[in-house]
C-alpha positions, 0 to 999 in steps of 0.5 A, spaced: 500 500 500 502 506 498 504 511 503 498 516 504 499 523 509 493 524 513 495 530 517 502 534 516 504 541 520 510 544 519 512 551 522 518 554 526 517 554 533 521 556 539 524 550 543 520 551 549 514 551 545 516 544 542 517 541 549 510 543 551 507 540 545 511 534 547 509 534 554 502 535 552 503 529 547 506 525 552 500 526 557 495 524 552 499 518 550 500 516 557 493 516 559 491 512 554 486 516 551 485 518 543 490 523 541 487 529 536 492 533 532 490 540 529 493 545 525 490 550 520 483 548 520 485 541 519 485 535 525 486 528 525 484 523 531 488 517 532 487 511 538 494 509 539 495 502 542 498 500 548 504 497 544 507 501 538 514 501 534 518 507 536 523 509 532 528 515 533 533 517 528 538 523 527 539 525 520 544 530 517 542 532 510 546 536 505 553 536 501 558 531 504 564 535 508 559 542 508 555 544 513 548 541 512 541 541 516 540 536 522 534 533 524 531 529 530 525 524 528 521 521 533 516 516 530 511 511 533 508 506 528 503 500 529 498 496 524 491 499 524 489 492 525 494 489 530 498 490 536 505 489 536 510 485 541 514 491 544 521 492 545 526 492 551 525 499 552 533 500 552 532 507 549 535 513 554 534 520 553 538 524 557 
């Protein structure tokens, strides 16, 4: 099945504001409730299962040997019709 973007939001933000988004998302995730994302008149609500595949990726884009653009991507992924097996939880954020 081809990838389909259901919702996207991108904007320059202050670090403190990004942290507030992460805190709000973490609280919703921990409570087990639905998560609703809204921006620019669009919204989507998803039910995140108890077990998900969690990926953290740090990337550098640009020409080799020259300053580029760095990114940190956090991704939660799950099958719409199944619950994953889970991992060992060994990731640490310091």
